[in-house]
C-alpha positions in Angstrom: 0.0 0.0 -0.1 1.3 3.5 -0.5 0.5 6.7 0.7 -1.1 8.2 -2.6 -3.6 5.1 -2.4 -5.3 6.4 0.9 -8.0 9.2 0.9 -9.7 10.7 3.9 -12.4 8.6 5.4 -10.7 5.4 3.9 -11.1 2.4 6.0 -8.1 0.1 6.7 -6.9 -1.9 9.4 -4.1 -1.3 12.0 -1.2 -3.4 11.2 -0.3 -5.6 14.1 -4.6 -6.4 15.3 -5.1 -10.2 14.1 -9.2 -9.4 13.8 -9.2 -5.9 15.1 -12.1 -3.5 13.9 -11.6 -1.0 10.7 -10.1 2.4 11.3 -10.8 5.2 9.0 -7.8 7.9 7.9 -9.1 11.1 9.2 -5.8 12.9 8.5 -2.5 12.3 6.3 0.1 14.6 7.2 3.2 15.6 4.8 5.6 14.1 7.4 4.2 10.9 7.0 1.9 10.6 9.6 -1.3 9.3 9.9 -4.4 10.1 12.0 -6.9 7.1 12.1 -10.2 6.9 14.0 -11.8 4.1 15.6 -15.1 4.9 17.7 -13.9 8.5 18.2 -10.7 7.6 19.4 -8.1 9.4 17.1 -5.1 7.3 16.7 -1.5 8.8 15.4 0.4 6.1 13.0 2.6 5.8 9.6 1.9 3.8 6.9 3.2 1.0 8.1 1.1 1.0 11.3 -1.6 0.5 8.6 -3.1 -2.1 6.7 -5.5 -2.9 3.4 -8.7 -4.3 4.5 -9.8 -6.9 1.7 -13.3 -6.8 0.8 -15.2 -10.3 1.6 -18.8 -11.0 2.4 -18.8 -9.7 6.2 -16.9 -6.8 4.9 -19.8 -6.2 2.7 -22.6 -7.2 4.8 -20.9 -4.7 7.8 -20.8 -2.0 4.6 -24.4 -2.2 4.1 -24.3 -4.3 0.6 -26.9 -7.2 0.4 -26.9 -10.0 -1.5 -28.0 -9.7 -4.9 -29.0 -12.0 -8.2 -26.4 -14.6 -8.3 -23.6 -16.8 -6.9 -21.7 -14.6 -3.9 -22.6 -11.6 -5.7 -23.3 -8.0 -3.7 -25.0 -5.2 -4.3 -25.3 -1.5 -2.8 -27.8 0.8 -4.0 -26.5 4.8 -4.2 -28.6 7.6 -5.9 -29.2 6.4 -8.6 -25.9 4.4 -9.1 -25.7 0.3 -8.5 -22.0 -0.9 -6.9 -21.8 -4.5 -7.5 -19.0 -6.7 -6.1 -18.6 -10.6 -7.1 -16.9 -12.7 -4.6 -14.7 -15.9 -4.9 -12.7 -18.4 -3.2 -8.9 -18.3 -3.8 -6.5 -20.8 -2.0 -9.1 -20.7 0.7 -10.0 -17.2 1.2 -13.3 -15.5 -0.1 -11.7 -12.3 -1.8 -13.3 -10.1 -4.4 -12.9 -11.1 -7.9 -14.8 -7.9 -9.8 -16.5 -4.9 -8.8 -18.7 -3.0 -11.2 -20.3 0.9 -11.2 -23.2 0.8 -13.2 -26.6 3.3 -13.6 -26.7 6.4 -15.4 -23.6 5.4 -17.2 -22.1 2.8 -19.1 -21.0 -0.4 -16.7 -17.4 0.5 -15.4 -15.9 -2.4 -13.9 -12.4 -3.7 -12.3 -10.4 -5.8 -10.1 -10.2 -4.5 -6.7 -9.2 -6.4 -3.7 -9.5 -3.9 -0.9 -11.6 -0.8 0.7 -9.8 1.7 0.1 -9.3 1.1 -3.3 -13.0 0.8 -4.0 -13.4 4.1 -1.8 -11.2 5.7 -4.4 -12.2 4.1 -7.7 -15.6 5.3 -6.6 -14.7 8.7 -5.9 -12.6 9.1 -9.3 -15.6 7.8 -11.6 -18.6 8.6 -9.8 -17.9 11.1 -7.2 -16.0 13.9 -8.6 -17.8 13.2 -12.3 -21.8 13.5 -11.1 -21.1 14.5 -7.3 -22.6 11.4 -5.9 -20.4 9.9 -2.6 -20.2 6.6 -1.6 -20.4 6.8 2.2 -19.3 3.7 3.6 -20.1 3.4 7.9 -20.0 0.4 9.8 -23.4 -1.5 10.4 -21.7 -4.6 12.4 
């Protein structure tokens, strides 16, 4: 993971916390310090102190996605756009296979594995163009 991949509000995990709850990026300082937040607690760390959060069915449920038609396909409706994520099992681990955005645009799809990548991709394709934010909050 590179610092350029992170965005304000991006969801990541703290390195070394096996099974830990996700944290949200709240500030990225030019000296490389990251401030993340979990349940109102602000934590200072560095890029080495965080790791990407893989997309799986548990994560998708926690972010409000619902099962869609198809084998292991999840969907979230955001305004008049649909965000669809197909999962697969690879080497015994469930992971994102393909993510797609459709609605008022021609369908875009891409191989995305981590939540922060999904958020950045949505911002580039939808938010900056149509002013439709992807608000991901934990329901878990």
